[in-house]
C-alpha positions as CSV (number, residue, x, y, z in Angstrom):
1,M,45.7,-37.0,-3.4
2,S,45.8,-36.8,-7.1
3,R,46.3,-33.6,-9.1
4,L,42.7,-33.7,-10.3
5,E,41.4,-33.8,-6.7
6,I,43.7,-30.9,-5.7
7,S,42.6,-28.9,-8.7
8,L,38.9,-29.6,-8.0
9,S,39.4,-28.6,-4.3
10,K,41.1,-25.4,-5.4
11,I,38.3,-24.5,-7.9
12,L,35.7,-25.2,-5.2
13,G,37.6,-23.0,-2.7
14,V,37.8,-20.2,-5.2
15,F,34.1,-20.5,-6.0
16,I,33.2,-20.3,-2.3
17,A,35.5,-17.3,-1.8
18,L,33.8,-15.5,-4.8
19,I,30.4,-16.2,-3.3
20,L,31.5,-14.9,0.1
21,M,33.3,-11.8,-1.3
22,F,30.7,-10.7,-3.9
23,A,27.4,-12.5,-4.0
24,Y,26.5,-12.3,-0.3
25,P,27.3,-8.6,0.0
26,L,25.2,-8.0,-3.1
27,Y,22.3,-9.8,-1.5
28,Q,22.7,-7.9,1.7
29,Q,22.7,-4.6,-0.3
30,A,19.5,-5.7,-2.1
31,Q,17.8,-6.4,1.2
32,R,18.9,-3.0,2.6
33,Q,17.4,-1.4,-0.5
34,D,14.1,-3.1,0.3
35,Q,14.3,-1.8,3.8
36,L,14.9,1.7,2.6
37,S,12.0,1.3,0.1
38,Q,9.8,0.2,3.1
39,I,10.7,3.4,5.0
40,V,9.8,5.6,1.9
41,V,6.5,3.8,1.5
42,H,5.7,4.1,5.2
43,S,6.4,7.8,5.1
44,A,4.4,8.4,1.9
45,V,1.4,6.4,2.9
46,T,1.3,7.9,6.4
47,E,1.5,11.4,5.0
48,F,-1.3,10.8,2.4
49,V,-3.7,9.1,4.9
50,D,-3.1,11.6,7.6
51,A,-3.7,14.5,5.2
52,S,-6.8,12.9,3.9
53,R,-8.2,12.2,7.4
54,T,-7.4,15.7,8.6
55,K,-8.9,17.5,5.6
56,G,-11.8,15.1,5.1
57,Y,-11.2,14.7,1.4
58,I,-8.8,13.4,-1.3
59,T,-7.7,15.4,-4.4
60,P,-6.1,14.2,-7.6
61,T,-3.0,16.2,-6.6
62,M,-2.7,14.4,-3.2
63,Y,-3.0,11.0,-4.9
64,S,-0.5,11.9,-7.6
65,D,2.0,13.0,-4.9
66,L,1.6,9.6,-3.3
67,T,2.2,7.7,-6.5
68,R,5.2,9.9,-7.3
69,K,6.8,9.2,-3.9
70,L,6.2,5.5,-4.2
71,G,7.6,5.5,-7.8
72,A,10.9,7.0,-6.5
73,T,11.7,3.6,-4.9
74,G,11.9,2.0,-8.3
75,N,9.2,-0.6,-7.5
76,Q,5.7,-1.0,-8.8
77,Y,2.8,-1.0,-6.2
78,E,-0.8,-2.0,-5.9
79,I,-2.7,0.7,-3.9
80,E,-6.0,-0.3,-2.3
81,M,-8.1,2.4,-0.6
82,E,-11.1,1.8,1.6
83,H,-13.6,4.4,2.9
84,L,-16.2,3.3,5.4
85,H,-18.9,5.9,5.6
86,K,-20.8,5.9,8.9
87,K,-24.6,5.7,8.6
88,Y,-27.4,5.5,11.1
89,S,-30.6,3.6,10.8
90,P,-33.6,4.3,13.2
91,D,-34.9,1.2,15.1
92,Y,-38.6,0.4,14.9
93,S,-40.5,-2.4,16.6
94,D,-42.7,-2.5,13.5
95,P,-41.0,-1.1,10.4
96,A,-44.3,-0.4,8.7
97,N,-45.5,1.9,11.6
98,E,-43.4,5.1,12.1
99,N,-44.9,5.6,15.6
100,S,-43.1,2.4,16.8
101,F,-39.7,4.2,16.9
102,K,-37.7,2.7,19.8
103,N,-35.7,5.9,20.5
104,S,-32.5,4.2,19.3
105,F,-30.4,4.0,16.2
106,T,-28.2,1.2,14.6
107,T,-24.9,2.3,13.3
108,Y,-23.4,0.7,10.2
109,F,-20.8,1.5,7.6
110,D,-21.1,1.7,3.8
111,G,-17.9,0.7,2.0
112,H,-16.4,2.6,-0.8
113,Y,-13.3,1.2,-2.4
114,T,-10.5,2.0,-4.8
115,D,-12.4,1.9,-8.1
116,E,-15.1,4.2,-6.9
117,I,-12.6,6.6,-5.3
118,M,-10.4,6.7,-8.5
119,N,-13.5,7.3,-10.7
120,R,-14.2,10.4,-8.6
121,L,-10.6,11.6,-8.7
122,F,-9.9,10.9,-12.3
123,P,-13.2,11.0,-14.2
124,D,-13.4,10.5,-18.0
125,N,-13.9,14.2,-18.7
126,T,-12.0,17.4,-19.1
127,L,-12.5,18.9,-15.6
128,P,-9.4,20.7,-14.3
129,V,-7.3,19.0,-11.7
130,N,-8.3,21.5,-9.0
131,S,-12.0,21.2,-9.7
132,L,-14.2,20.6,-6.6
133,D,-16.1,18.0,-8.6
134,R,-12.9,15.9,-8.6
135,R,-12.6,15.8,-4.8
136,Y,-13.5,12.6,-3.0
137,V,-15.2,13.8,0.2
138,M,-15.5,12.0,3.5
139,T,-17.3,12.8,6.7
140,E,-16.0,13.2,10.2
141,G,-16.3,9.8,12.0
142,D,-15.8,7.8,8.8
143,F,-12.8,5.5,8.4
144,F,-10.2,5.7,5.7
145,T,-7.6,3.0,5.1
146,V,-4.8,2.6,2.5
147,K,-2.9,-0.6,1.8
148,V,0.2,-0.5,-0.4
149,K,2.2,-3.5,-1.5
150,N,4.9,-4.1,-4.2
151,I,3.9,-6.2,-7.1
152,N,7.2,-6.6,-8.8
153,R,10.1,-8.9,-7.9
154,T,12.7,-6.9,-6.1
155,M,16.4,-7.6,-6.5
156,A,16.5,-9.2,-3.1
157,T,13.8,-11.6,-4.1
158,I,15.6,-12.4,-7.4
159,L,18.9,-13.1,-5.6
160,Q,17.2,-15.2,-2.9
161,D,15.5,-17.3,-5.5
162,F,18.8,-17.7,-7.4
163,F,20.8,-18.7,-4.3
164,L,18.2,-21.1,-3.0
165,N,17.3,-22.4,-6.5
166,G,13.6,-21.8,-5.8
167,N,10.7,-19.5,-6.4
168,T,9.3,-17.5,-3.5
169,G,5.9,-17.3,-5.1
170,D,4.6,-14.2,-3.4
171,N,6.7,-11.2,-4.5
172,T,5.5,-9.0,-1.6
173,R,8.4,-7.6,0.3
174,I,7.1,-4.1,0.9
175,Y,3.7,-3.9,2.5
176,M,2.2,-0.9,4.3
177,P,-1.4,-0.8,5.7
178,Y,-2.4,2.4,7.4
179,G,-5.7,4.2,8.2
180,G,-7.9,5.6,10.9
181,M,-10.9,7.8,11.6
182,V,-11.6,10.9,9.6
183,I,-11.2,13.7,12.2
184,N,-12.1,16.8,10.3
185,E,-14.2,18.2,7.4
186,D,-12.1,21.0,5.9
187,Y,-14.2,21.8,2.8
């Protein structure tokens, strides 16, 4: 072997050793950070949704507490809320004749989503935060769901793309859907 081949093999060996000693543990730490962020997001979303379902309403303070807890992870999130309000429609054999009622009802749900909920919680006026007019109210039997996902590139995503010389495309590494039936009206 020539000196050049020996030098190149030593440089390659040192490069591989550096990767194994520093880069891989850094990547593992970044993945662990994403796992810890997932735990924090899970806890915050569960607490928010359960409180909303138990109380039957959402306040600006409850939502602000959710965003504060999510922000503590250092990531940016998209928060989607969905409220399905249960409604009943009487069944008629002839809709024009009220005497043709069939003694039954059809159940359906009206959907109310993030924009509508946020407009109620944070209107364009000077109402105080604790004003009853800023509460978003739900009814027992309705369904309330929240979906939270990160929209930024986490360090684990950046390192993975660097090591694999690629682009993962979808940045979502932290995702938490949670919801259920509203069980109380505490207002």
